[in-house]
C-alpha positions as CSV (number, residue, x, y, z in Angstrom):
1,M,74.9,51.8,82.6
2,S,76.5,53.3,79.5
3,L,79.2,51.4,77.6
4,R,82.2,53.4,76.5
5,R,83.2,52.9,72.9
6,P,86.8,51.8,72.3
7,P,89.0,54.5,70.8
8,I,89.4,54.7,67.1
9,P,92.8,53.4,65.9
10,R,95.1,56.1,64.7
11,L,96.0,54.0,61.7
12,L,93.9,51.1,60.4
13,L,94.6,48.8,57.6
14,N,91.2,47.4,56.6
15,N,91.4,44.2,54.4
16,V,94.4,45.6,52.6
17,S,96.1,43.9,49.7
18,C,99.3,45.1,48.0
19,M,100.8,44.2,44.6
20,R,104.3,44.7,43.3
21,N,105.4,43.7,39.7
22,A,102.2,41.6,39.3
23,Q,103.0,39.7,42.5
24,Q,101.1,39.9,45.7
25,I,102.9,41.1,48.8
26,L,100.0,41.4,51.2
27,R,96.6,39.8,51.0
28,H,93.5,40.8,53.0
29,T,95.6,42.2,55.9
30,N,94.0,43.9,58.9
31,I,96.1,45.9,61.3
32,S,95.2,48.6,63.9
33,I,97.8,50.9,65.4
34,H,96.9,53.2,68.4
35,D,98.9,56.0,69.8
36,G,102.2,54.7,71.2
37,G,102.1,51.6,69.1
38,A,104.8,50.0,67.0
39,L,104.8,47.7,64.0
40,V,107.9,45.8,62.8
41,L,108.0,44.6,59.2
42,T,110.5,41.7,58.7
43,G,111.4,39.6,55.7
44,A,114.0,38.7,53.2
45,N,115.5,41.2,50.7
46,G,112.9,41.9,48.0
47,S,110.0,40.7,50.1
48,G,108.3,44.1,49.8
49,K,109.0,45.9,53.1
50,S,109.9,49.2,51.4
51,T,106.9,48.8,49.1
52,F,104.7,48.4,52.2
53,L,106.1,51.6,53.8
54,R,105.6,53.5,50.5
55,M,101.9,52.4,50.6
56,L,101.5,53.6,54.2
57,A,103.1,56.9,53.2
58,G,100.6,57.3,50.4
59,F,103.1,57.1,47.5
60,S,101.1,54.1,46.1
61,K,97.6,52.8,46.6
62,P,96.6,49.4,47.9
63,S,95.3,47.0,45.3
64,A,92.4,46.3,47.6
65,G,91.1,47.5,50.9
66,E,91.7,50.9,52.5
67,I,94.1,52.6,54.9
68,L,92.4,54.8,57.4
69,W,93.9,57.6,59.4
70,N,91.6,58.8,62.2
71,G,88.9,57.0,60.4
72,H,89.4,58.7,57.0
73,D,90.8,57.1,53.9
74,I,94.3,58.5,53.2
75,T,93.8,58.2,49.4
76,E,91.3,61.1,49.5
77,S,93.0,64.3,48.4
78,G,91.9,66.4,51.3
79,V,92.7,63.8,53.9
80,F,96.1,63.0,52.4
81,H,97.2,66.6,52.6
82,Q,96.7,66.5,56.3
83,Y,98.0,63.0,56.7
84,K,101.4,63.6,55.1
85,L,102.1,66.3,57.6
86,Q,102.0,63.6,60.3
87,L,104.6,61.4,58.7
88,N,108.4,61.3,59.2
89,W,110.0,59.2,56.5
90,L,113.5,57.7,56.9
91,S,114.7,55.9,53.7
92,L,118.0,54.6,52.4
93,K,118.3,57.8,50.4
94,E,119.9,59.9,53.0
95,A,119.3,63.4,51.5
96,I,122.5,64.9,53.2
97,K,124.2,67.9,51.7
98,S,127.9,67.2,51.8
99,N,128.9,70.9,51.7
100,F,126.6,71.8,54.6
101,T,127.6,71.4,58.2
102,V,126.2,68.6,60.2
103,L,124.0,71.1,62.2
104,D,122.8,72.8,59.0
105,N,121.7,69.4,57.6
106,V,119.3,69.1,60.5
107,Q,118.3,72.7,61.0
108,W,117.3,73.1,57.4
109,F,114.5,70.5,57.9
110,E,113.6,71.9,61.2
111,V,113.1,75.4,59.6
112,L,110.8,73.8,57.0
113,E,108.7,72.6,60.0
114,S,108.6,76.1,61.5
115,K,110.3,74.8,64.6
116,Q,113.6,75.6,66.3
117,G,115.8,74.5,69.2
118,K,115.7,70.8,68.7
119,S,118.5,70.2,66.2
120,L,121.5,70.5,68.5
121,P,120.0,68.4,71.3
122,A,119.1,65.7,68.7
123,L,122.7,65.6,67.4
124,E,124.0,65.4,71.0
125,F,121.7,62.5,71.7
126,M,123.0,60.7,68.7
127,G,126.6,61.4,69.7
128,L,127.3,64.0,67.0
129,G,127.3,67.1,69.1
130,R,131.1,67.6,68.8
131,L,130.8,67.3,65.0
132,A,128.0,69.9,64.6
133,K,130.2,72.5,62.9
134,E,132.0,70.0,60.7
135,K,131.1,69.5,57.0
136,A,128.9,66.5,56.4
137,R,131.3,65.1,53.8
138,M,133.7,64.2,56.7
139,L,131.2,61.8,58.3
140,S,131.4,58.0,58.0
141,M,128.5,55.9,56.9
142,G,127.5,55.2,60.4
143,Q,127.7,58.8,61.4
144,R,125.6,59.8,58.3
145,K,122.9,57.4,59.5
146,R,123.0,59.0,63.0
147,L,122.6,62.4,61.3
148,Q,119.4,61.0,59.6
149,L,118.0,59.8,62.9
150,A,118.8,63.1,64.5
151,R,116.8,64.8,61.8
152,V,113.9,62.5,62.5
153,M,114.0,63.6,66.1
154,A,114.3,67.3,65.4
155,M,111.3,67.3,62.9
156,D,109.2,65.7,65.7
157,R,106.3,64.4,63.7
158,P,103.9,61.8,65.3
159,I,104.2,58.9,62.8
160,W,107.6,57.5,62.0
161,L,108.2,55.3,58.9
162,L,111.7,53.9,59.2
163,D,113.2,51.9,56.4
164,E,116.2,49.9,57.6
165,P,117.1,52.4,60.3
166,S,119.9,50.3,61.8
167,V,121.9,49.7,58.6
168,A,125.5,51.0,59.1
169,L,125.0,51.6,62.8
170,D,127.4,50.1,65.4
171,D,126.1,48.5,68.6
172,E,126.0,51.8,70.4
173,G,124.1,53.4,67.5
174,V,121.5,50.6,67.6
175,K,121.0,51.2,71.3
176,L,120.5,54.9,70.7
177,L,118.0,54.0,68.0
178,E,116.1,51.7,70.3
179,Q,116.0,54.5,73.0
180,M,114.8,57.2,70.6
181,I,112.0,54.8,69.5
182,A,111.0,54.1,73.1
183,D,111.0,57.8,73.9
184,H,108.8,58.7,70.9
185,R,106.3,56.0,71.8
186,S,106.1,57.1,75.4
187,Q,104.9,60.5,74.1
188,G,102.2,58.9,72.1
189,G,104.1,58.6,68.8
190,I,103.7,55.7,66.3
191,V,106.7,53.9,64.9
192,I,106.6,51.5,61.9
193,V,110.0,49.9,61.1
194,A,111.0,47.8,58.1
195,T,114.2,45.8,59.0
196,H,115.9,42.5,58.5
197,L,118.2,43.2,61.4
198,P,117.2,42.7,65.1
199,I,116.0,45.9,66.9
200,A,114.6,45.7,70.4
201,I,111.1,47.3,70.4
202,E,109.0,46.5,73.4
203,D,105.4,45.2,72.7
204,A,105.7,45.7,69.0
205,M,103.5,43.9,66.5
206,I,105.5,41.9,64.0
207,L,104.5,41.3,60.4
208,R,106.7,39.0,58.5
209,L,106.4,39.3,54.7
210,P,106.9,36.0,52.8
211,P,109.7,35.8,50.2
212,R,108.6,36.5,46.7
213,F,109.7,33.8,44.2
214,P,110.5,35.3,40.9
215,R,109.2,33.7,37.7
216,R,111.9,32.2,35.6
217,I,112.1,32.4,31.8
218,T,114.6,30.1,30.1
219,L,116.8,31.4,27.3
220,N,118.7,29.1,24.9
221,K,120.3,29.1,21.4
222,R,116.9,28.4,19.7
223,G,115.2,31.5,21.1
224,V,113.4,32.8,24.1
225,Y,110.4,31.1,25.6
226,C,108.2,34.0,26.6
227,P,105.2,33.7,29.1
228,K,102.8,33.0,26.2
229,G,104.9,30.1,25.0
230,K,106.2,31.7,21.7
231,A,109.9,31.3,20.7
232,V,111.2,34.7,20.1
233,N,114.4,35.7,18.3
234,R,113.5,39.4,17.8
235,V,110.8,41.4,19.5
236,R,108.6,44.3,18.5
237,V,107.7,46.5,21.4
238,S,105.5,49.6,20.9
239,G,106.0,49.3,17.1
240,T,109.8,49.4,17.3
241,E,111.9,46.4,16.3
242,K,114.7,45.6,18.8
243,T,117.6,43.1,18.2
244,T,117.6,40.7,21.1
245,N,120.7,41.8,23.0
246,A,120.6,41.1,26.7
247,Y,119.3,44.6,27.6
248,Y,116.5,44.9,25.1
249,L,115.5,41.2,25.5
250,R,114.9,41.7,29.2
251,K,113.0,44.9,28.6
252,A,110.8,43.1,26.1
253,I,110.0,40.2,28.5
254,V,109.2,42.5,31.3
255,A,106.9,44.5,29.0
256,S,105.1,41.4,27.8
257,V,104.4,40.4,31.4
258,K,103.4,43.8,32.7
259,R,101.5,45.3,29.8
260,E,100.9,42.2,27.5
261,V,102.4,44.0,24.5
262,E,102.7,42.1,21.3
263,V,105.6,39.7,21.1
264,E,106.3,38.5,17.5
265,K,108.4,35.7,16.1
266,W,111.2,36.7,13.8
267,P,113.5,34.3,11.8
268,S,116.8,35.7,12.9
269,R,119.0,33.8,15.4
270,V,119.8,34.8,18.9
271,E,123.5,35.5,19.1
272,D,124.2,37.9,22.0
273,E,122.3,35.8,24.5
274,A,123.7,32.4,23.4
275,R,127.2,32.7,25.0
276,D,126.2,29.8,27.2
277,N,123.9,27.0,26.3
278,R,121.4,28.1,28.8
279,M,120.9,31.1,31.1
280,E,118.0,32.2,33.2
281,C,116.4,35.7,33.3
282,K,114.6,36.7,36.5
283,I,111.7,39.1,36.4
């Protein structure tokens, strides 16, 4: 009797860790997603949901582990070229041309995919069919989000990465979003959603990212207490002396944490930052 091997996951996160601004978002995470699967990323603002999606899209590399598509590491150049053609990315940057018609804003992306005939049905599904010939500048925020979702449907790629897709949508729009996700999954597509708002997705895996607590650096009239414990009134970054106004001071602190550049002590007093006795600078 022969044993049938289980199918290889379409996407596999193998012991993946992810860093952002020297803070860990994920640590040794293992996730497998098969055709028709869904993953929902939840968490507070700034917890790293968009960073996680960017890593899945191949815009950044994991700090440890590997992301496999069909068993191949997506960071390999030959694999990534094929992998990126499977992705449909929806971000908060809407990429809508205000002087184009609503239909043109969808058809343009469809043409780039060498496809045709899906733009108008997608707009009708999202309730924008009667506005197809109108200029996109006439749309409200919710309608612009619907246009983005119609474009995702028209491009018809198998893996959807959706970053806050329900933002600006009304209740009817959210229901349409839930329906289009269900339809895509029923055809074997994969959906990965980052959201802090409730979206009904049946049998979806849920990954909640913990909040990231920013390090605090205290400023007062005597100077700045940098991470190395030196009181700083002026800073020298990359060989250039900068007076410690609020903008350059924050830049210098971030640089000292990220790149460990030299932070020197100077005798001049802090004036611009000492409007209050104390204030806190978050990194």
